[in-house]
Each structure stands twice: as structure tokens, then as C-alpha cells.
LUMLOTI-407158 format. One record per residue (C-alpha): x, y, z; residue number from 1; chain. Coordinates in Angstrom, 3 decimals, decimal comma, padded with zeros to 6 digits, always signed. Example, Ala and Ser with C-alpha at 12.3 -4.5 7.8 and 13.67 -1.06 7.14 Angstrom:
BEGIN
REC         px         py         pz   seq   mol
REC   +012,300   -004,500   +007,800     1     A
REC   +013,670   -001,060   +007,140     2     A
//
This chain:
BEGIN
REC         px         py         pz   seq   mol
REC   +155,634   +042,536   +004,146     1     A
REC   +153,558   +039,349   +004,159     2     A
REC   +154,603   +038,717   +007,798     3     A
REC   +153,559   +042,259   +008,787     4     A
REC   +150,171   +041,827   +007,072     5     A
REC   +149,516   +038,636   +008,985     6     A
REC   +150,429   +040,345   +012,269     7     A
REC   +148,093   +043,368   +011,750     8     A
REC   +144,847   +041,662   +012,850     9     A
REC   +146,495   +040,507   +016,059    10     A
REC   +147,868   +044,003   +016,696    11     A
REC   +144,436   +045,590   +016,145    12     A
REC   +142,851   +043,176   +018,588    13     A
REC   +145,482   +043,945   +021,236    14     A
REC   +145,023   +047,713   +020,809    15     A
REC   +141,219   +047,474   +021,038    16     A
REC   +141,459   +045,265   +024,114    17     A
REC   +143,654   +047,843   +025,845    18     A
REC   +141,111   +050,628   +025,184    19     A
REC   +137,864   +048,782   +025,991    20     A
REC   +136,543   +049,149   +029,556    21     A
REC   +136,170   +046,102   +031,769    22     A
REC   +132,847   +044,346   +032,317    23     A
REC   +130,078   +046,523   +033,768    24     A
REC   +129,792   +044,201   +036,767    25     A
REC   +133,319   +045,238   +037,809    26     A
REC   +132,319   +048,909   +037,907    27     A
REC   +128,874   +048,315   +039,453    28     A
REC   +128,846   +044,993   +041,269    29     A
REC   +125,420   +043,804   +042,417    30     A
REC   +126,556   +044,003   +046,035    31     A
REC   +127,546   +047,674   +045,808    32     A
REC   +125,889   +050,003   +048,362    33     A
REC   +122,382   +050,854   +047,249    34     A
REC   +122,107   +047,886   +044,870    35     A
REC   +119,546   +045,166   +045,516    36     A
REC   +120,671   +041,552   +045,304    37     A
REC   +118,865   +038,239   +045,567    38     A
REC   +119,057   +036,053   +048,662    39     A
REC   +118,661   +032,306   +048,779    40     A
REC   +115,139   +031,925   +050,274    41     A
REC   +116,410   +029,145   +052,544    42     A
REC   +119,373   +031,176   +053,830    43     A
REC   +119,672   +032,178   +057,485    44     A
REC   +119,395   +035,867   +056,560    45     A
REC   +116,164   +035,376   +054,609    46     A
REC   +114,523   +033,101   +057,173    47     A
REC   +115,578   +035,384   +060,036    48     A
REC   +114,143   +038,491   +058,374    49     A
REC   +110,843   +036,744   +057,597    50     A
REC   +110,504   +035,620   +061,207    51     A
REC   +111,215   +039,144   +062,460    52     A
REC   +108,427   +040,414   +060,185    53     A
REC   +106,027   +037,848   +061,645    54     A
REC   +107,017   +038,695   +065,233    55     A
REC   +106,059   +042,265   +064,402    56     A
REC   +102,803   +041,131   +062,781    57     A
REC   +101,746   +038,859   +065,658    58     A
REC   +102,404   +041,526   +068,266    59     A
REC   +100,576   +044,319   +066,478    60     A
REC   +097,666   +042,064   +065,475    61     A
REC   +097,175   +041,415   +069,230    62     A
REC   +095,048   +038,366   +068,411    63     A
REC   +095,704   +035,010   +070,108    64     A
REC   +093,344   +033,417   +067,558    65     A
REC   +095,119   +034,943   +064,544    66     A
REC   +098,731   +034,000   +065,266    67     A
REC   +100,876   +033,110   +062,254    68     A
REC   +104,014   +031,029   +061,744    69     A
REC   +106,377   +031,106   +058,785    70     A
REC   +105,514   +028,872   +055,846    71     A
REC   +107,636   +029,090   +052,689    72     A
REC   +109,759   +032,014   +051,524    73     A
REC   +109,096   +032,594   +047,833    74     A
REC   +111,436   +035,512   +047,200    75     A
REC   +114,026   +037,425   +049,217    76     A
REC   +116,329   +040,302   +048,303    77     A
REC   +118,594   +042,588   +050,291    78     A
REC   +119,855   +046,132   +049,841    79     A
REC   +122,695   +047,843   +051,688    80     A
REC   +121,748   +051,460   +052,455    81     A
REC   +124,887   +053,531   +053,230    82     A
REC   +124,777   +055,052   +056,688    83     A
REC   +121,471   +053,374   +057,509    84     A
REC   +121,691   +049,573   +057,459    85     A
REC   +120,525   +046,472   +055,633    86     A
REC   +117,020   +046,314   +054,154    87     A
REC   +115,360   +042,997   +053,309    88     A
REC   +112,443   +042,550   +050,901    89     A
REC   +110,384   +039,412   +051,467    90     A
REC   +107,540   +037,397   +049,924    91     A
REC   +106,419   +034,390   +051,959    92     A
REC   +103,497   +032,191   +052,937    93     A
REC   +102,264   +031,724   +056,495    94     A
REC   +100,568   +029,013   +058,545    95     A
REC   +098,139   +029,120   +061,425    96     A
REC   +100,302   +028,959   +064,546    97     A
REC   +098,319   +026,094   +066,092    98     A
REC   +096,722   +024,085   +063,276    99     A
REC   +099,485   +024,708   +060,692   100     A
REC   +096,799   +025,291   +058,057   101     A
REC   +097,507   +027,783   +055,295   102     A
REC   +096,965   +031,290   +056,724   103     A
REC   +097,775   +033,403   +053,653   104     A
REC   +100,787   +035,138   +052,095   105     A
REC   +102,675   +038,264   +053,140   106     A
REC   +104,854   +040,992   +051,658   107     A
REC   +107,301   +042,585   +054,059   108     A
REC   +110,353   +044,786   +054,360   109     A
REC   +112,718   +044,533   +057,321   110     A
REC   +115,342   +047,207   +057,931   111     A
REC   +118,137   +046,381   +060,356   112     A
REC   +119,367   +049,804   +061,382   113     A
REC   +122,930   +050,525   +062,438   114     A
REC   +121,411   +052,326   +065,402   115     A
REC   +120,420   +050,351   +068,486   116     A
REC   +116,717   +050,176   +067,675   117     A
REC   +114,271   +047,390   +066,819   118     A
REC   +114,224   +046,307   +063,168   119     A
REC   +111,845   +048,572   +061,230   120     A
REC   +109,117   +046,382   +059,737   121     A
REC   +106,402   +046,995   +057,193   122     A
REC   +104,216   +043,969   +056,516   123     A
REC   +100,968   +043,375   +054,655   124     A
REC   +099,259   +039,993   +054,639   125     A
REC   +096,355   +038,322   +052,860   126     A
REC   +094,092   +036,348   +055,194   127     A
REC   +092,631   +032,971   +054,281   128     A
REC   +090,759   +032,960   +057,595   129     A
REC   +087,781   +035,300   +057,863   130     A
REC   +088,636   +038,288   +060,053   131     A
REC   +085,199   +038,216   +061,661   132     A
REC   +085,767   +034,581   +062,621   133     A
REC   +089,093   +035,500   +064,230   134     A
REC   +087,421   +038,277   +066,245   135     A
REC   +084,665   +035,925   +067,394   136     A
REC   +087,256   +033,361   +068,541   137     A
REC   +089,145   +036,087   +070,418   138     A
REC   +085,945   +037,193   +072,139   139     A
REC   +085,058   +033,637   +073,195   140     A
REC   +088,568   +033,190   +074,576   141     A
REC   +088,301   +036,527   +076,400   142     A
REC   +084,942   +035,696   +077,975   143     A
REC   +086,263   +032,345   +079,172   144     A
REC   +089,216   +034,007   +080,912   145     A
REC   +087,372   +037,066   +082,212   146     A
REC   +084,614   +035,174   +083,989   147     A
REC   +086,863   +032,897   +085,979   148     A
REC   +086,332   +033,059   +089,714   149     A
REC   +089,884   +031,940   +090,409   150     A
REC   +092,999   +033,216   +088,603   151     A
REC   +094,870   +030,915   +086,235   152     A
REC   +098,181   +029,692   +087,597   153     A
REC   +100,287   +027,386   +085,445   154     A
REC   +103,807   +026,236   +084,678   155     A
REC   +105,835   +024,431   +082,009   156     A
REC   +103,637   +025,156   +078,986   157     A
REC   +104,089   +023,049   +076,915   158     A
REC   +105,315   +020,204   +079,100   159     A
REC   +108,379   +018,077   +078,353   160     A
REC   +106,309   +015,996   +075,904   161     A
REC   +105,086   +019,052   +073,979   162     A
REC   +101,552   +018,878   +075,386   163     A
REC   +099,415   +021,847   +076,462   164     A
REC   +096,385   +021,416   +078,707   165     A
REC   +093,262   +022,749   +076,954   166     A
REC   +092,573   +025,127   +079,860   167     A
REC   +096,022   +026,677   +079,404   168     A
REC   +095,931   +027,098   +075,610   169     A
REC   +094,514   +030,679   +075,806   170     A
REC   +097,275   +031,935   +078,116   171     A
REC   +099,880   +030,151   +075,980   172     A
REC   +098,543   +031,875   +072,839   173     A
REC   +098,655   +035,252   +074,609   174     A
REC   +102,240   +034,490   +075,635   175     A
REC   +103,146   +033,900   +071,976   176     A
REC   +101,593   +037,248   +070,994   177     A
REC   +103,261   +039,127   +073,854   178     A
REC   +106,674   +037,499   +073,479   179     A
REC   +106,579   +038,440   +069,797   180     A
REC   +107,241   +041,998   +070,964   181     A
REC   +110,329   +040,867   +072,864   182     A
REC   +111,615   +038,773   +069,970   183     A
REC   +111,012   +041,520   +067,401   184     A
REC   +112,728   +044,166   +069,529   185     A
REC   +115,725   +042,013   +070,490   186     A
REC   +116,382   +040,572   +067,001   187     A
REC   +119,302   +041,689   +064,868   188     A
REC   +120,523   +040,612   +061,450   189     A
REC   +122,751   +038,058   +063,181   190     A
REC   +120,604   +036,976   +066,146   191     A
REC   +117,007   +035,721   +066,215   192     A
REC   +114,623   +034,157   +068,750   193     A
REC   +111,986   +031,456   +069,260   194     A
REC   +109,648   +031,211   +072,229   195     A
REC   +110,231   +027,718   +073,591   196     A
REC   +108,165   +027,590   +076,778   197     A
REC   +106,037   +029,452   +079,285   198     A
REC   +107,918   +028,569   +082,452   199     A
REC   +105,204   +030,049   +084,652   200     A
REC   +102,078   +032,201   +084,365   201     A
REC   +099,814   +033,913   +086,887   202     A
REC   +096,623   +035,822   +086,162   203     A
REC   +095,880   +039,023   +088,039   204     A
REC   +092,193   +039,661   +088,707   205     A
REC   +091,357   +043,203   +087,590   206     A
REC   +088,283   +045,359   +088,244   207     A
REC   +088,277   +046,831   +084,734   208     A
REC   +087,641   +044,965   +081,474   209     A
REC   +091,268   +044,077   +080,716   210     A
REC   +093,054   +040,795   +081,372   211     A
REC   +096,481   +040,866   +083,013   212     A
REC   +099,096   +038,131   +083,305   213     A
REC   +102,599   +037,726   +084,701   214     A
REC   +104,798   +035,326   +082,728   215     A
REC   +108,248   +033,841   +082,862   216     A
REC   +109,124   +033,104   +079,230   217     A
REC   +112,019   +031,062   +077,857   218     A
REC   +113,435   +032,264   +074,530   219     A
REC   +115,763   +030,198   +072,351   220     A
REC   +118,438   +032,460   +070,901   221     A
REC   +119,751   +031,581   +067,435   222     A
REC   +122,435   +030,778   +066,399   223     A
REC   +124,012   +030,900   +069,884   224     A
REC   +121,620   +028,161   +071,154   225     A
REC   +121,348   +030,015   +074,461   226     A
REC   +118,118   +029,962   +076,482   227     A
REC   +117,141   +033,435   +077,674   228     A
REC   +114,722   +033,772   +080,587   229     A
REC   +112,428   +036,813   +080,510   230     A
REC   +109,773   +038,127   +082,883   231     A
REC   +106,817   +039,558   +080,971   232     A
REC   +103,718   +041,406   +082,161   233     A
REC   +100,902   +041,524   +079,624   234     A
REC   +097,547   +043,332   +079,456   235     A
REC   +095,005   +042,405   +076,793   236     A
REC   +091,536   +043,485   +075,721   237     A
REC   +090,135   +042,234   +072,382   238     A
REC   +090,329   +044,838   +069,656   239     A
REC   +092,901   +046,891   +071,582   240     A
REC   +096,710   +046,965   +071,306   241     A
REC   +098,634   +044,614   +073,550   242     A
REC   +100,519   +046,210   +076,428   243     A
REC   +103,747   +044,472   +077,308   244     A
REC   +106,543   +045,097   +079,780   245     A
REC   +109,493   +042,763   +080,042   246     A
REC   +112,934   +042,283   +081,452   247     A
REC   +115,379   +039,520   +080,487   248     A
REC   +118,432   +037,977   +082,130   249     A
REC   +120,715   +039,507   +079,510   250     A
REC   +119,449   +043,039   +080,197   251     A
REC   +117,854   +042,853   +083,620   252     A
REC   +118,710   +046,494   +084,288   253     A
REC   +116,221   +047,565   +081,585   254     A
REC   +112,428   +047,547   +081,567   255     A
REC   +111,003   +047,605   +078,061   256     A
REC   +107,473   +048,807   +077,372   257     A
REC   +105,430   +048,090   +074,314   258     A
REC   +101,960   +048,906   +073,077   259     A
REC   +100,740   +047,733   +069,677   260     A
REC   +099,981   +050,134   +066,879   261     A
REC   +098,346   +049,373   +063,546   262     A
REC   +099,459   +046,159   +061,881   263     A
REC   +102,360   +046,782   +059,546   264     A
REC   +103,816   +049,589   +061,630   265     A
REC   +107,053   +049,300   +063,546   266     A
REC   +106,142   +052,093   +065,912   267     A
REC   +106,087   +051,452   +069,659   268     A
REC   +104,606   +053,545   +072,441   269     A
REC   +106,894   +053,721   +075,445   270     A
REC   +104,667   +054,194   +078,454   271     A
REC   +105,403   +055,110   +082,013   272     A
REC   +104,832   +052,624   +084,806   273     A
REC   +101,856   +054,593   +086,113   274     A
REC   +100,080   +054,408   +082,756   275     A
REC   +100,479   +050,666   +082,341   276     A
//
């Protein structure tokens, strides 16, 4: 009987173990559909989503003087939405595209849909630069370009040493804003883009108030390392949405149209050729 008494505690433990459910994480793992999980802020997924959000921001802001580049990602999470796609939640800092000074922080969501559509972006940013100052810089840039007697014609911006002629900086900045539409629309969760160079640019002299340029833009595709050549036509008037049409080597049979809406919106107006 003494041996049976000694064995009872062990028996009770075995019986209880057989009846207890497994750890909650096994039933509801953090990566289950609909659950939000943390991402390493330095991961390719987090950095790619933040850059997509900024492409969207730069295009819709339509401001060559207010362009932003990615600073530091402070927090990143992801949620898998069944039947819809992957949604990223981001907190990050930004830098002025040219000076690299602190430009403020942003909150953004990026939804990569399973459908063949641009990533849906919502982004809100805090500005360290006064908005009135940005508008004044845009207007000075506009006046300089609008009152030219001869159209701007340029190539290889920046050059092989990374230099940009001061006279070409405005058209380069407009190329960054316009190509942001291309890079936002073409990006996926697995593929992202940088604008590496304006291969060529030509200004069209218009009778109305708008400025119009034809560009050949080189995009660096990541992680494939391919260089994609795109033709872009851009129309800009300060305070108005950018109008962009483009066609790239990889999809030369398509002509994509874009017109900026309010900042933070992922909506795009698709216009007819006659309305451009």
C-alpha cells in the first residue's frame, strides 16, 4: 500500500496533464489570419511599406519643395486580412529629400491587396517645415520655370558623379514627385522602387498657366536590381494635383494616368488623353 500511495501524486499529475488544453498560442498563434504581429523595423517588409507610403505622400503633396525621404522606422506591425491582403501599420520619421534635415514623423497604413491594384495608403504626417514656407518655395520655383524664354532640355540628372546643375534642380525635384506615382502604383509587397536618374527631360511651352515636361526616368527595382526605363509626361501648377502619364519597358502596352487627390488618400483619377 505504501508503494501505491507514493505513486498517487504522479498518477494525478499525468491525468491532469492529459485533460489540460495546450498553450493558448497553439490555438491562436500571433500569425493567424486577422491577428496583428510585430515586424522588425529594419526588415525588408517594414522598410518597403514605409517607402510605399512616402511615394504616395510625395505624389499627392505635389510639392517639389516639400519632398520627403524615409528616416527611421520606430514601429511596424502587419495583419493578414483573409480574402483581402496584407496590411502594414507604420510609425516612422522623415527627412527633407534634398537637405536630409528632419522633416517630421508620419503614421501610415499600407494595404497590399490580392487584386492587381496599387497599394492602398493612408498617411498623416507632422511637418517641421512651415507649410507657408513650402508654398512660397514652390511659387518661386514655378515663376523661375514659367518665365523662361527657352524650354529646359537636360539629360543625365544627376550625372555619374552624383551632381545636379542648379538650373536643373527644379525639374529633378518635379521628376521625384511625378515618379513617386509610378513607384507607388508599381510596388508590391515583394517588389519596390527607387528613382535613380532622369535620363532626359524636355519642357513644353504652354499657353496656359501650367508647366509641362517630358521625362525618361530610370527606376531601380528591388530586390531584382533591374533598371526599368519609363517615359513620363508631367503637368504641374502649384497648389493643384500633379497630372502624370507614364509607360515603362516592362508594360509598354499600357498608359497609366494619375492625378493627385488629397494627401493621405490612395485614390487616383484616371483621365482620358483629351483631358490631360
